[in-house]
Structure formats: structure tokens, C-alpha cells
N, C-alpha and C positions, 0 to 999 in steps of 0.2 A: 437338593433332591438326592436321596440315596438310591444306588443302583443294585439290581440283581439280588434283592432281598426277598424275592417272592417265594412263597411256600410251594409254588409250581413254576420252576424255572422255564424260560423260553425253550421250546423244543420238546417239552414233556407234557404229559397229562398228570393230574394230581394222583389219581388212583392207578399207578403203574404196578408192575409185578411186586414192588417192595411194600405196597400198602394194601390193606384189606378194605374193600368198599363197606362202609358202615351199614348195619342192618336197619338203622333208623335214618331216613332221608334227611331229617333235620340236622344231623351231625355235620353235614357238609354245606348247609345253607349259609353258614357264617362266612364261607369263602366267596359266595356269589356276589359279584359287584365290587370286589376288592381291587382298587387301582394299584398298578405296579408300573415301574419305570426301568428301562434298560438303556445301556449305552448302545450307540450305533456301531456295532463291531461286525467284522466279516463273518458271513455264514460259513465260508470255507476255512478261514483261519481265525479262530476265536480270539487269538492274541492280538489281532490287528484292528485298530480303531479306524473306522471308515470316515467318520465326520464328527463334528461336535454336536450333532443333533441328538435329541432324546427319542426313544421309541416308547410310547405310552400304550399301555394295555389295561384291560379289565379282565379279571378272572370270571368266566361265565360257565354255565352248565349247558351241555348239548341235550336238548329234549326233542330233537327232530325225528328220532327213530332210525336214523342212518348215521354212518360215520361221516363227519365233515372233513373235507380234504384241505391241505395247506394252501394258503394263498387265495382261497375263494371267499366271495362276499356273502354274508349271511344276514338274516333278519331277526328282529326281536320276537320272542314269543308273546302273544297277547297277554297283557296284564303283568308282564315281567320285564319291562324295559330296564336295561342296566344290569340284568341278572341272568336271564336264560335266552338262548337262541333256538329257533325252531326250524331252520333250514336255509336253503340258498335263496339269494335274491333272484327274481325271475322276470322282472319287467324293466324295460328301458327307463333309466332315470329314477327308478324306485328308491325309496329310503332304505338305507342299510344300517345294520348295527356296527359292522366293522369287518375286519379281515381275519380269517382263521390263521393262527400262528403259522407263518411260512417256514419255520424251522422244524415243524413236526415231520415225522416220517411220512412216506407216501400214503400209508393207511389212514392217516389223519387222527381225529379225536372221535372215539367210539361214542355211541349213544350213552347218555347218563354220565359222561366224563366231564370233569372240570378242566378247562384249558385257557390259554391266553388269547384274548380277542384284541387284535391290534387296532387302535383307534386314532393314533397320531404318530407321524414320523415315517421314516423309510421302512418299506416292507415290500416283498415280492408279491405280485398279484397275478391271477391266472387270466390268460387271454381266451377269447371265445374258441369254441370247438370248430367253427367254420370261418371262412375268410370274409364274411359279409361286412364286418366292421371296418375294414380298410386298414391301411398301414397306420401305426402309431409312431409319432415322432417325439423325441425328447422335448418336454415342455407342453405337450398336448394335455388339455383338461380331460379327465377320465370320469366315467359314469358307469352305473350298473348296466349290463347288457341283458337283452331278452333271451331266455332259455330257448334253444332251437327245437327241442322236443319235450313233450310232456310238461308244458309250461305250468300246469296246475299242480304238479307234483314236485318232489325233490329229485328230479333228474339231475345228474351230474353235469348236464349242459348248462345249468344255471350257475349262479355265483361267479360270473365272469365280468371283467372290466373291459370297457371299450372306450374309444375317444368320443367326446361330444360331437354330434353330427356337425358337419362342416357348414350347413346352412343355418345353424343356431347362432345367430349373431347377437342376440340379447341374452347376456349371462347374468341378468338380475332377476329378482323376484323368484318365481317358480323355477326358472331355469337354473338359478344360482344354487338351489337346493339339490339339483341333480349332480353337482360337482362333488366327487369324493376325494379328489386330489389331482396330482399331475404326474405324468410319466417322467422318470429320471433317465430312462434309456429308450431307444427306439425298439419297436417290435413290428416286424413285417406281417402283413395279413396272412402270408403263407406259413408263419410260425404259429400254428394253432395249438391250443391246449398246452400252453407253455407259461412258465413263470417269468415275469420281467419286473424290473425295479421301478417302484413308484414311491411317491411321498403322499401319504393320505392325511386327511384332517376331518374326522367324523365327529359331528356334533350330536351327542346322544340325546340332547334335549329337543332335537328337531323332530 
């Protein structure tokens, strides 16, 4: 597997200030769904390799109408699985497309932008905006959390990762589909709206 050969490197959007957005939308359709792979290197020091894991991503287009923020969980646009995302995950245990590239600046990926959607490997994910999800310990299974406000819209309280409920003892069948990955570090419930390390494994065929 070759690394870092993406036309849209991690931490960037394809149509940044150095590129002109094409007048014909079809000119960028060729990038939608392109699989890319990166080494697991430090976000702080790009010269430092963190582990031997791979970080797998798909280039997707944001059609949500809002900017999608780094580390947040997003969903596929109807009819465009594997190509376009339409906003934040908003229901507990809901299916997700992947994680918005956590290396993006705080402003995220604007509407109509092409960006990296992380689907496998180490990535930082966003904790809930309230402390209702409880403390997350390293090794806890993670799932999509319910948006705390405006659940039917793209409120930024959506797109969060929380641990699987403690009373969920059967992690097979329907429950198994709720697992998006595991926490690589602890995150206290008091540390709300924060990025923390996780390892995700999203099955886009699910």
C-alpha cells in the first residue's frame, strides 16, 4: 500500500485557495469515493510515526449545507453511499459513514468541498457537548451519540462519539452494528466537546 499519494492530503480540502472550483460539477465527481491511505503519524509532529497502523480514508463531498467539523461523525447522503455525506450523525447507535478528517482546521470542510473521511484506523473523535454519556475509558467500545439539541437538523451537538451503554451486554447482531471502534485514551465526562484518540473501523457496506 502506498501512502500519502492523495490528491487531497490529510488536513486539507481539495478546493483550497490554490484551486478554482470547477464550473461544471461533474469535473470533481471523479474524486468522490477515491480510497486513500496514510501512515499513522503524529498530528503534532508530522515526522513522528505513532504506530504501524494504517489510516484509511475515502474522499467524499460535503452536501450538508454546513461546514463539517473535524473529528465529528457524519452520515451518507441518500443515494450516494461511498461518495457524499449530508451531515452529522444524530441518533444513538445510528449508522455512520465515517469521521471528518481530524487534521482539518477548526473551521472544517465547507459545503461542496471534497475532504478525507476517515473509515479505518487511529483518528481523533469528538466527545458529546454534555456529560450525559459518562466517562470513557481506554478500550471502551464507542458508538454514535444522540444530538442534544435540534436532533432533526444539523446542529453541531450531533456527530459525537460516546461509549456503548454499560447495560448493553449483548454486542452481537444489531448491537454489534452500533460499534464504530474503541477508545485509545480515556476521556472524562467533564471533558465535553473535545477531541480524543480512538481507533475506528467503519464498514461502508453496512
